[in-house]
FIMI-824394 format. One record per residue (C-alpha): x, y, z; residue in three letters. Coordinates in Angstrom, 2 decimals. Layout:
BEGIN
+---------+---------+---------+---------+
|       X |       Y |       Z | residuo |
+---------+---------+---------+---------+
|       X |       Y |       Z |     ala |
...
+---------+---------+---------+---------+
***
This chain:
BEGIN
+---------+---------+---------+---------+
|       X |       Y |       Z | residuo |
+---------+---------+---------+---------+
|   -0.31 |   -0.03 |   -0.05 |     met |
|    3.30 |    2.34 |    0.70 |     leu |
|    4.33 |    1.93 |   -2.72 |     ala |
|    1.33 |    2.26 |   -4.42 |     phe |
|    0.24 |    5.46 |   -2.39 |     leu |
|    4.03 |    6.40 |   -3.00 |     phe |
|    3.52 |    6.34 |   -6.70 |     leu |
|    0.67 |    7.18 |   -7.27 |     ser |
|    2.02 |   10.68 |   -5.10 |     ala |
|    3.97 |   11.34 |   -7.73 |     val |
|    1.51 |   10.76 |  -10.74 |     tyr |
|   -0.90 |   13.41 |   -9.10 |     leu |
|    1.75 |   15.80 |   -8.50 |     tyr |
|    3.84 |   15.56 |  -11.68 |     ala |
|    1.43 |   15.44 |  -14.07 |     phe |
|   -2.41 |   16.72 |  -13.76 |     pro |
|   -4.45 |   16.33 |  -16.33 |     gln |
|   -8.62 |   16.22 |  -16.83 |     ala |
|   -9.45 |   12.91 |  -18.14 |     asn |
|  -11.13 |    9.32 |  -15.82 |     val |
|   -8.11 |    7.88 |  -15.30 |     phe |
|   -6.41 |   10.41 |  -13.29 |     tyr |
|   -9.61 |   10.50 |  -10.87 |     ala |
|   -9.73 |    7.03 |  -10.69 |     ala |
|   -6.09 |    7.73 |   -9.26 |     val |
|   -7.22 |   10.56 |   -7.51 |     val |
|   -9.88 |    8.69 |   -6.06 |     leu |
|   -7.80 |    5.55 |   -5.64 |     leu |
|   -4.97 |    7.45 |   -3.57 |     his |
|   -7.75 |    8.83 |   -1.29 |     ala |
|   -9.18 |    5.19 |   -0.35 |     ile |
|   -5.84 |    3.55 |   -0.36 |     val |
|   -4.59 |    5.98 |    2.34 |     gly |
|   -7.98 |    5.67 |    4.51 |     leu |
|   -7.13 |    1.90 |    4.45 |     ile |
|   -3.04 |    2.32 |    5.47 |     ala |
|   -4.07 |    5.36 |    7.79 |     ser |
|   -6.20 |    2.60 |    9.58 |     gly |
|   -4.07 |   -0.26 |    9.27 |     tyr |
|   -1.35 |    2.00 |   11.20 |     leu |
|   -3.07 |    2.95 |   13.99 |     val |
|   -4.04 |   -0.32 |   14.83 |     val |
|   -0.49 |   -1.76 |   13.84 |     ser |
|    1.68 |    1.05 |   14.87 |     leu |
|    2.64 |   -0.13 |   18.12 |     val |
|    4.29 |   -3.51 |   16.62 |     gly |
|    5.83 |   -2.06 |   14.22 |     ile |
|    7.35 |    0.09 |   16.16 |     leu |
|    8.21 |   -2.68 |   18.11 |     arg |
|    9.72 |   -4.45 |   15.52 |     ser |
|   11.83 |   -1.54 |   13.56 |     ser |
|   15.15 |   -0.23 |   14.14 |     ser |
|   15.42 |    3.94 |   15.37 |     met |
|   15.62 |    5.08 |   11.72 |     ala |
|   12.66 |    2.95 |   10.69 |     ala |
|   10.49 |    4.01 |   14.25 |     arg |
|   11.06 |    7.56 |   12.57 |     phe |
|   10.45 |    7.08 |    9.79 |     gly |
|    6.92 |    5.81 |   10.56 |     trp |
|    5.95 |    8.16 |   12.66 |     leu |
|    6.93 |   10.71 |   10.23 |     leu |
|    4.54 |    7.86 |    7.39 |     val |
|    2.19 |    8.52 |   10.22 |     met |
|    2.30 |   12.19 |   10.70 |     gly |
|    1.86 |   13.14 |    6.59 |     ser |
|   -1.92 |   10.13 |    6.91 |     ala |
|   -3.19 |   12.48 |    9.62 |     gly |
|   -2.39 |   15.14 |    7.50 |     ile |
|   -3.94 |   13.55 |    4.81 |     gly |
|   -7.36 |   12.52 |    6.61 |     leu |
|   -8.08 |   16.39 |    6.85 |     val |
|   -7.03 |   16.99 |    3.57 |     leu |
|   -9.99 |   14.42 |    2.51 |     ile |
|  -12.06 |   16.42 |    4.68 |     lys |
|  -11.02 |   20.39 |    4.01 |     val |
|  -10.22 |   19.70 |    0.21 |     gly |
|   -6.40 |   21.00 |   -1.64 |     thr |
|   -7.82 |   24.79 |   -2.67 |     ser |
|   -5.04 |   27.44 |   -2.59 |     arg |
|   -5.40 |   28.39 |    1.20 |     pro |
|   -4.55 |   24.59 |    2.39 |     glu |
|   -1.17 |   24.52 |   -0.16 |     trp |
|    1.21 |   24.83 |    3.06 |     asn |
|   -1.12 |   21.99 |    5.03 |     trp |
|   -0.38 |   20.01 |    1.02 |     val |
|    2.44 |   20.23 |    1.34 |     tyr |
|    3.76 |   19.23 |    4.53 |     leu |
|    1.65 |   16.43 |    4.11 |     his |
|    4.40 |   15.27 |    1.28 |     ile |
|    7.28 |   16.13 |    2.83 |     phe |
|    6.15 |   13.73 |    5.71 |     leu |
|    5.43 |   11.81 |    3.14 |     ala |
|    8.54 |   11.88 |    1.28 |     leu |
|   10.95 |   12.11 |    4.35 |     ala |
|    9.17 |    9.18 |    6.23 |     gly |
|    9.52 |    6.67 |    3.08 |     cys |
|   12.82 |    7.80 |    2.44 |     gly |
|   14.24 |    6.38 |    5.62 |     ile |
|   11.83 |    3.39 |    5.09 |     leu |
|   13.97 |    2.72 |    2.12 |     phe |
|   16.86 |    3.13 |    3.37 |     ala |
|   16.47 |    1.09 |    6.55 |     asp |
|   14.82 |   -1.60 |    4.19 |     trp |
|   17.56 |   -1.69 |    1.22 |     ala |
|   20.27 |   -1.51 |    4.82 |     ala |
|   18.45 |   -5.46 |    5.38 |     arg |
|   18.84 |   -6.63 |    2.12 |     lys |
|   22.91 |   -5.88 |    2.36 |     gly |
|   22.33 |   -3.92 |   -0.66 |     trp |
|   25.46 |   -2.16 |    0.99 |     leu |
|   27.89 |   -3.17 |    3.80 |     pro |
|   27.43 |   -2.79 |    7.14 |     thr |
|   28.94 |    0.53 |    9.09 |     gly |
|   29.06 |    4.41 |    9.80 |     phe |
|   29.85 |    5.22 |    6.16 |     ala |
|   27.34 |    2.41 |    4.21 |     ala |
|   25.25 |    3.95 |    6.88 |     thr |
|   25.86 |    7.46 |    5.95 |     ala |
|   26.16 |    6.55 |    2.32 |     ser |
|   22.60 |    5.08 |    2.16 |     arg |
|   20.85 |    8.07 |    3.35 |     tyr |
|   22.22 |   10.32 |    1.15 |     ala |
|   22.24 |    8.90 |   -1.83 |     ile |
|   17.65 |    8.47 |   -0.99 |     cys |
|   18.46 |   11.81 |   -0.34 |     leu |
|   18.76 |   13.03 |   -3.30 |     ile |
|   16.96 |   10.41 |   -5.12 |     ala |
|   13.90 |   12.32 |   -3.32 |     leu |
|   15.64 |   15.35 |   -4.53 |     ile |
|   15.99 |   14.44 |   -7.93 |     gly |
|   12.48 |   12.98 |   -8.06 |     leu |
|   10.85 |   16.44 |   -6.68 |     ser |
|   12.57 |   18.61 |   -9.22 |     ser |
|   11.55 |   16.93 |  -12.11 |     ala |
|    8.02 |   16.38 |  -10.61 |     ala |
|    8.23 |   20.68 |   -9.66 |     trp |
|    9.16 |   21.02 |  -13.29 |     tyr |
|    6.54 |   18.72 |  -15.22 |     ser |
|    4.11 |   20.44 |  -12.78 |     arg |
|    5.69 |   23.84 |  -13.26 |     thr |
|    7.64 |   25.55 |  -15.34 |     ser |
|    6.74 |   23.05 |  -18.09 |     arg |
|    2.64 |   24.25 |  -17.97 |     trp |
|    3.88 |   27.90 |  -17.74 |     leu |
|    5.54 |   27.58 |  -20.75 |     ser |
|    2.99 |   26.23 |  -22.52 |     ser |
|    0.49 |   28.59 |  -22.39 |     ala |
|    2.64 |   31.21 |  -23.15 |     arg |
|    1.13 |   33.96 |  -26.15 |     ile |
|    3.60 |   34.35 |  -28.80 |     gln |
|    2.78 |   36.94 |  -31.39 |     asn |
|    3.67 |   36.22 |  -34.86 |     pro |
|    6.34 |   38.22 |  -36.90 |     thr |
|    3.73 |   39.37 |  -38.82 |     asp |
|   -0.25 |   40.68 |  -39.65 |     ala |
|   -1.44 |   38.16 |  -41.30 |     pro |
|   -1.58 |   39.72 |  -44.95 |     ala |
|   -5.78 |   39.51 |  -45.51 |     thr |
|   -8.80 |   38.44 |  -43.60 |     met |
|   -8.56 |   35.52 |  -45.30 |     asn |
|   -5.32 |   34.09 |  -43.54 |     asp |
|   -7.08 |   34.68 |  -40.53 |     glu |
|   -8.87 |   31.80 |  -38.37 |     gly |
|   -9.97 |   29.04 |  -40.04 |     asp |
|  -10.01 |   31.30 |  -43.40 |     gly |
|  -13.43 |   31.98 |  -45.72 |     pro |
|  -14.81 |   27.93 |  -45.86 |     his |
|  -14.60 |   28.10 |  -42.10 |     gly |
|  -17.78 |   27.73 |  -39.91 |     asp |
|  -17.07 |   30.45 |  -38.19 |     phe |
|  -15.08 |   33.34 |  -40.36 |     phe |
|  -14.91 |   35.90 |  -41.03 |     pro |
|  -14.37 |   35.41 |  -36.56 |     ser |
|  -10.10 |   34.55 |  -36.31 |     ser |
|  -11.62 |   31.95 |  -33.66 |     ala |
|  -10.73 |   28.37 |  -34.10 |     gln |
|  -11.80 |   25.23 |  -31.86 |     val |
|   -9.12 |   22.23 |  -31.35 |     tyr |
|  -10.07 |   19.42 |  -34.07 |     gly |
|  -12.71 |   22.09 |  -36.52 |     arg |
|  -15.73 |   20.59 |  -34.46 |     gln |
|  -19.08 |   22.29 |  -33.26 |     lys |
|  -19.80 |   22.94 |  -29.63 |     ile |
|  -23.34 |   22.70 |  -28.55 |     pro |
|  -24.73 |   25.27 |  -27.42 |     ser |
|  -25.56 |   24.60 |  -23.82 |     lys |
|  -21.87 |   23.70 |  -23.14 |     phe |
|  -21.88 |   27.92 |  -23.04 |     phe |
|  -24.97 |   27.96 |  -21.28 |     met |
|  -24.08 |   26.08 |  -17.47 |     glu |
|  -22.91 |   29.00 |  -16.08 |     ser |
|  -24.87 |   28.31 |  -12.96 |     gln |
|  -22.83 |   24.76 |  -12.55 |     ser |
|  -19.85 |   27.16 |  -11.47 |     cys |
|  -22.00 |   28.77 |   -8.77 |     glu |
|  -22.03 |   25.62 |   -6.10 |     arg |
|  -18.26 |   26.42 |   -5.89 |     cys |
|  -18.10 |   30.17 |   -6.85 |     his |
|  -20.99 |   31.44 |   -5.56 |     ala |
|  -19.72 |   35.22 |   -5.69 |     asp |
|  -18.62 |   35.52 |   -9.04 |     ile |
|  -21.87 |   33.85 |  -10.36 |     tyr |
|  -23.48 |   37.17 |   -8.69 |     lys |
|  -21.27 |   39.38 |  -10.13 |     gln |
|  -21.76 |   38.39 |  -13.62 |     trp |
|  -25.98 |   37.98 |  -13.64 |     gln |
|  -25.24 |   41.69 |  -13.37 |     ser |
|  -22.41 |   42.02 |  -15.89 |     ser |
|  -21.95 |   43.11 |  -19.20 |     ala |
|  -20.48 |   39.94 |  -19.99 |     his |
|  -23.94 |   38.00 |  -19.04 |     his |
|  -25.42 |   40.82 |  -21.80 |     phe |
|  -24.14 |   40.62 |  -24.76 |     ser |
|  -25.01 |   38.89 |  -26.97 |     ser |
|  -29.32 |   39.40 |  -28.61 |     phe |
|  -29.94 |   39.54 |  -25.14 |     asn |
|  -28.67 |   43.23 |  -25.37 |     asn |
|  -31.32 |   45.39 |  -27.89 |     gln |
|  -28.21 |   47.56 |  -29.15 |     trp |
|  -26.42 |   44.78 |  -30.18 |     tyr |
|  -29.75 |   43.25 |  -31.64 |     arg |
|  -30.89 |   45.85 |  -33.62 |     lys |
|  -27.14 |   46.15 |  -34.73 |     ser |
|  -26.83 |   42.60 |  -35.78 |     ile |
|  -30.18 |   42.72 |  -37.72 |     glu |
|  -29.54 |   45.75 |  -39.51 |     tyr |
|  -25.85 |   43.99 |  -40.57 |     met |
|  -27.49 |   40.87 |  -41.32 |     gln |
|  -30.70 |   42.49 |  -43.46 |     asp |
|  -27.61 |   44.24 |  -45.76 |     arg |
|  -25.30 |   41.45 |  -45.95 |     val |
|  -26.52 |   38.40 |  -45.12 |     gly |
|  -25.68 |   36.17 |  -41.91 |     thr |
|  -21.92 |   35.37 |  -42.54 |     lys |
|  -20.19 |   39.23 |  -41.71 |     pro |
|  -22.11 |   39.04 |  -38.98 |     ser |
|  -19.88 |   36.56 |  -37.72 |     lys |
|  -17.41 |   38.43 |  -36.90 |     trp |
|  -19.16 |   40.29 |  -33.50 |     cys |
|  -19.95 |   37.14 |  -32.86 |     gly |
|  -16.73 |   35.31 |  -32.34 |     gly |
|  -16.53 |   37.07 |  -28.98 |     cys |
|  -20.20 |   38.29 |  -28.09 |     his |
|  -22.60 |   35.36 |  -29.05 |     asp |
|  -20.46 |   31.70 |  -28.42 |     pro |
|  -23.67 |   29.94 |  -28.07 |     ala |
|  -25.18 |   30.80 |  -31.54 |     val |
|  -21.86 |   30.94 |  -33.40 |     leu |
|  -19.60 |   27.95 |  -32.21 |     tyr |
|  -23.02 |   25.73 |  -32.42 |     ser |
|  -23.75 |   26.55 |  -35.86 |     gly |
|  -27.15 |   28.61 |  -35.59 |     leu |
|  -25.25 |   32.16 |  -36.77 |     met |
|  -26.28 |   30.70 |  -39.69 |     asp |
|  -29.78 |   31.63 |  -39.82 |     thr |
|  -30.98 |   34.75 |  -39.63 |     pro |
|  -30.80 |   36.28 |  -36.46 |     ile |
|  -34.42 |   37.61 |  -35.99 |     arg |
|  -35.41 |   33.94 |  -36.67 |     gln |
|  -33.87 |   32.67 |  -33.20 |     ile |
|  -33.72 |   35.56 |  -31.24 |     val |
|  -35.90 |   34.45 |  -28.35 |     his |
|  -34.11 |   31.35 |  -27.91 |     arg |
|  -32.31 |   30.83 |  -25.47 |     pro |
|  -28.99 |   30.79 |  -27.35 |     glu |
|  -29.42 |   34.06 |  -27.94 |     ala |
|  -30.51 |   35.26 |  -24.76 |     gln |
|  -27.48 |   33.45 |  -23.40 |     ala |
|  -25.17 |   36.21 |  -23.46 |     gly |
|  -21.39 |   35.76 |  -23.19 |     leu |
|  -21.30 |   32.58 |  -20.21 |     gly |
|  -18.09 |   31.67 |  -17.93 |     cys |
|  -17.15 |   29.00 |  -19.85 |     met |
|  -16.89 |   31.23 |  -23.28 |     met |
|  -13.73 |   32.86 |  -21.84 |     cys |
|  -12.55 |   30.11 |  -19.38 |     his |
|  -12.55 |   27.51 |  -22.67 |     ser |
|  -10.36 |   29.09 |  -24.35 |     ile |
|   -7.24 |   27.02 |  -24.61 |     ala |
|   -4.57 |   29.28 |  -26.65 |     asn |
|   -4.60 |   32.72 |  -27.94 |     val |
|   -2.71 |   32.87 |  -31.12 |     lys |
|   -2.20 |   36.51 |  -30.94 |     ser |
|   -3.24 |   39.87 |  -29.47 |     thr |
|   -3.21 |   41.06 |  -32.77 |     met |
|   -6.44 |   40.14 |  -34.15 |     gly |
|  -10.73 |   39.89 |  -33.40 |     gln |
|  -11.17 |   36.94 |  -31.59 |     gly |
|   -8.23 |   35.45 |  -32.46 |     asp |
|   -8.14 |   31.95 |  -29.96 |     phe |
|   -8.52 |   28.29 |  -29.79 |     tyr |
|  -11.72 |   26.77 |  -28.38 |     leu |
|  -11.67 |   23.42 |  -26.33 |     glu |
|  -14.47 |   21.98 |  -25.61 |     tyr |
|  -13.77 |   19.79 |  -22.43 |     pro |
|  -16.15 |   17.20 |  -22.48 |     lys |
|  -15.41 |   16.03 |  -18.86 |     leu |
|  -17.49 |   19.34 |  -18.36 |     his |
|  -20.39 |   16.93 |  -18.70 |     glu |
|  -19.79 |   16.08 |  -15.44 |     leu |
|  -20.09 |   18.70 |  -13.29 |     ala |
|  -23.20 |   20.01 |  -15.43 |     ala |
|  -24.72 |   17.22 |  -14.73 |     ser |
|  -28.72 |   16.55 |  -13.54 |     lys |
|  -27.63 |   13.15 |  -11.43 |     asn |
|  -27.04 |   13.90 |   -7.71 |     pro |
|  -25.03 |   10.68 |   -7.21 |     phe |
|  -22.55 |   11.90 |  -10.23 |     val |
|  -22.57 |   15.75 |   -9.27 |     arg |
|  -21.56 |   15.36 |   -5.76 |     thr |
|  -18.66 |   12.76 |   -7.02 |     met |
|  -17.08 |   15.76 |   -9.34 |     his |
|  -17.13 |   18.07 |   -6.52 |     asp |
|  -15.84 |   16.31 |   -4.67 |     phe |
|  -12.92 |   14.98 |   -6.37 |     leu |
|  -12.44 |   19.01 |   -7.63 |     val |
|  -12.43 |   19.64 |   -3.60 |     lys |
|  -10.05 |   17.08 |   -3.64 |     leu |
|   -7.25 |   17.89 |   -5.83 |     asn |
|   -8.41 |   20.92 |   -8.40 |     pro |
|   -4.88 |   21.48 |  -10.63 |     glu |
|   -6.92 |   19.88 |  -13.14 |     pro |
|   -9.83 |   21.61 |  -13.13 |     his |
|   -8.14 |   24.82 |  -12.85 |     arg |
|   -5.92 |   24.00 |  -16.03 |     arg |
|   -8.95 |   23.66 |  -17.77 |     val |
|  -10.60 |   26.71 |  -16.72 |     phe |
|   -7.49 |   29.14 |  -15.45 |     leu |
|   -5.28 |   28.92 |  -18.31 |     lys |
|   -2.22 |   31.40 |  -17.23 |     pro |
|   -2.90 |   33.44 |  -19.17 |     phe |
|   -6.19 |   34.40 |  -18.20 |     leu |
|   -4.60 |   35.28 |  -14.38 |     ser |
|   -1.31 |   37.26 |  -15.50 |     asp |
+---------+---------+---------+---------+
***
């Protein structure tokens, strides 16, 4: 169990990602941690009696890490709890390192004596420092460098060179969707699912200009109706790239807005998912010059099934990093 907890912790820290496998490992890490903690409580006295002095210290460190881990299962690992998270990690690493060095000694991997003992602990310390540095680099540096905004050396010669070009579904907007797919309207209309954790921000959004950016804004509505009456629906997509996500990215903007203006999609405004699903900003030179990504796991958060919704919220609370990486890219907060 200790080996699984160690390896799964390395994976969870170094490679946060929003997929079912990662979520399963998060859940298993918590479950196995609970079982291991119960076993330690029951067997600690016997373990300490049969262990060397160094191993006893290692087990006590692991026990301390387990205690913090149990609290974190209850309170979660959001930013205010990060000091406790890193203390949990530090105690677990130190304890496992000492226990591994003691186990290596009993296996006879190195000769006995003070020098050999010092060498074993030094090797374990160096290995743990190297592993920690590599995990931190994978988690932090690589992530930050991959989400930078880099303007091209020259602007496109004509509008036809922007976005997916004249044959793209969203042109003349520069916006693109990974996989050249359309995104269901309901994805941009589920801001209320964010309210469960972000109630204050949701309340602010309710009365914001973002909420009233689309055809629920009469000034904007009349502008687009006038434009479409004169030149057709396609040019209005230039505006829709930012103003009308639920209409444009689902393909509804090919229909004259007068025919669909009272549909919920046309009244949705600019919801949470629009800005927070931007996966890459191609440049700061064009209108809506970004890539959107459709994270299908969002359907768990928006599910009407109480069990699915509760499990989603529990896993996000237990390990918020995948959720943050999907919906809060560095360029949104820098």
